[in-house]
C-alpha positions as CSV (number, residue, x, y, z in Angstrom):
1,L,-18.6,-8.7,-11.9
2,V,-19.3,-9.7,-15.5
3,D,-22.9,-8.9,-15.3
4,L,-22.2,-5.5,-13.7
5,A,-19.7,-4.6,-16.4
6,V,-22.2,-5.7,-19.2
7,K,-24.8,-3.4,-17.6
8,N,-22.4,-0.4,-17.6
9,H,-21.8,-0.3,-13.9
10,G,-18.1,0.0,-14.2
11,I,-15.0,-1.8,-15.4
12,T,-13.6,-5.0,-14.0
13,F,-10.5,-7.0,-14.3
14,I,-11.4,-10.7,-14.8
15,P,-9.7,-13.6,-16.5
16,T,-10.6,-14.3,-20.1
17,F,-11.9,-17.8,-19.3
18,I,-14.7,-16.1,-17.4
19,A,-15.5,-13.4,-19.9
20,Y,-14.6,-14.9,-23.3
21,Q,-18.2,-15.5,-24.3
22,R,-19.2,-12.0,-23.6
23,L,-16.1,-10.7,-25.3
24,A,-16.9,-12.8,-28.4
25,K,-20.5,-11.4,-28.5
26,G,-19.3,-7.9,-28.2
27,E,-21.0,-7.3,-24.9
28,L,-17.7,-6.5,-23.3
29,V,-14.8,-4.6,-24.7
30,P,-11.2,-5.2,-23.6
31,I,-9.3,-2.1,-22.4
32,L,-5.7,-1.8,-21.3
33,E,-4.7,-4.8,-23.4
34,Q,-1.1,-3.7,-23.3
35,Y,-1.0,-4.1,-19.6
36,Q,0.2,-7.6,-18.6
37,L,0.2,-9.2,-15.2
38,P,2.9,-11.6,-14.3
39,T,2.4,-15.1,-15.6
40,L,1.1,-17.7,-13.2
41,N,2.0,-21.4,-13.7
42,A,0.4,-24.6,-12.6
43,Y,2.2,-27.9,-11.9
44,A,1.2,-31.5,-11.9
45,V,2.8,-33.1,-8.9
46,Y,2.8,-36.9,-8.6
47,P,5.0,-39.5,-6.9
48,K,8.3,-40.2,-8.6
49,N,8.3,-43.7,-9.8
50,R,8.6,-45.4,-13.2
51,F,5.1,-46.7,-13.2
52,L,2.9,-43.6,-13.6
53,S,-0.6,-44.9,-14.2
54,Q,-2.0,-44.4,-17.7
55,R,-5.0,-42.5,-16.2
56,C,-2.7,-40.0,-14.5
57,R,-0.7,-39.6,-17.7
58,Y,-3.9,-39.0,-19.8
59,L,-5.1,-36.4,-17.2
60,I,-1.8,-34.6,-17.3
61,D,-1.7,-34.6,-21.1
62,F,-5.4,-33.3,-21.2
63,I,-4.7,-30.5,-18.8
64,A,-1.6,-29.4,-20.6
65,E,-3.4,-29.4,-24.0
66,R,-6.6,-27.8,-22.7
67,F,-5.0,-25.1,-20.5
68,G,-1.5,-24.7,-22.0
69,D,0.0,-21.7,-23.6
70,N,-3.0,-20.9,-25.7
71,P,-6.2,-22.0,-24.0
72,Y,-9.5,-22.4,-26.0
73,W,-11.1,-19.4,-24.4
74,D,-8.5,-17.0,-25.8
75,D,-9.3,-18.0,-29.4
76,F,-12.5,-15.9,-29.7
């Protein structure tokens, strides 16, 4: 879809994490920016115990930082 939009074969609605490089280069131009879809959330689900492994904690922290409220691909 990104390639078709870049080649002027129409418009597409795709997430910014797919198109952010093309947007940064100016190959794509955002339209209808005022239109917002409902927010989707992701959750980390793990067994409730007091001994959450350090690996699991690091993974949860990494995901929260990398994909949180302001993901890196929206900083173009």
